[in-house]
C-alpha positions in Angstrom: 97.1 67.8 128.8 100.5 69.0 127.6 101.7 67.7 124.2 105.4 68.4 123.8 108.3 67.7 121.5 106.6 69.3 118.5 108.2 71.2 115.6 107.6 74.9 116.1 107.7 75.6 112.4 104.8 73.3 111.5 101.0 73.4 112.0 99.3 70.6 113.9 95.7 69.4 113.7 94.3 68.3 117.1 91.1 66.2 116.8 89.2 64.4 119.6 85.9 62.8 120.3 84.1 63.0 123.6 81.1 60.6 123.3 80.1 59.4 126.7 78.0 56.6 125.3 75.3 55.4 127.8 77.0 56.2 131.1 74.0 58.2 132.2 75.7 61.5 133.1 74.9 64.9 131.6 77.8 65.8 129.2 76.1 68.6 127.3 77.9 70.8 126.7 81.6 69.9 127.0 84.1 72.6 126.3 87.3 72.0 124.5 90.2 74.5 124.3 93.7 74.3 122.9 96.7 76.7 123.2 100.0 76.9 121.4 101.5 79.9 119.5 97.9 80.9 119.1 94.7 80.2 121.0 91.8 79.2 118.7 88.3 79.8 120.1 86.8 77.3 122.5 84.5 74.6 121.0 81.4 73.2 122.7 80.0 69.8 121.8 77.1 67.7 123.1 78.9 64.7 124.7 75.6 63.2 125.8 74.9 61.8 122.3 75.9 58.3 121.4 78.0 59.2 118.4 81.7 59.0 117.6 81.4 62.1 115.4 81.0 64.5 118.3 84.3 66.2 119.1 86.7 69.1 118.7 88.9 70.0 115.7 91.6 72.6 115.9 94.6 73.6 113.7 97.5 75.6 115.3 101.2 75.9 115.8 102.9 74.9 119.0 104.4 77.6 121.3 108.1 78.5 121.3 108.9 75.5 123.5 107.2 73.0 121.0 104.1 72.5 123.2 100.4 72.5 122.7 98.0 72.4 125.7 94.6 70.9 125.7 91.8 71.7 128.2 88.5 69.9 128.7 85.8 71.4 130.9 82.2 71.0 131.9 80.0 74.1 131.6 78.9 75.4 135.0 75.3 74.6 135.9 74.7 72.7 132.7 77.0 69.6 132.5 78.6 67.4 135.1 80.9 65.2 132.9 83.6 66.0 130.3 85.3 63.2 128.4 88.0 62.6 125.8 87.5 59.2 124.3 90.2 59.5 121.6 92.7 62.1 120.4 94.6 62.5 117.1 97.7 64.8 116.8 98.4 65.2 113.1 101.5 67.0 111.8 100.5 69.0 108.7 102.8 69.0 105.7 103.5 72.5 104.4 
């Protein structure tokens, strides 16, 4: 996912949840990554739980083009489903 049109001088907080509810697929773990001017470490969550509190939370600046990229992956041999149920993009005030 590409998020564009961001102010390169500001930090942004990217939060999302990945609860799969009761779909019956193995979503543990799901791996979330983001990239902008920096690349914070990947976060793994258990998407197989029925909870809106399971999700990723990153703070970073966009790249020189005002873009942040978001990746969502399964973990080979462990999970078969990766989900983003909701995403927030929050511009942080300096």
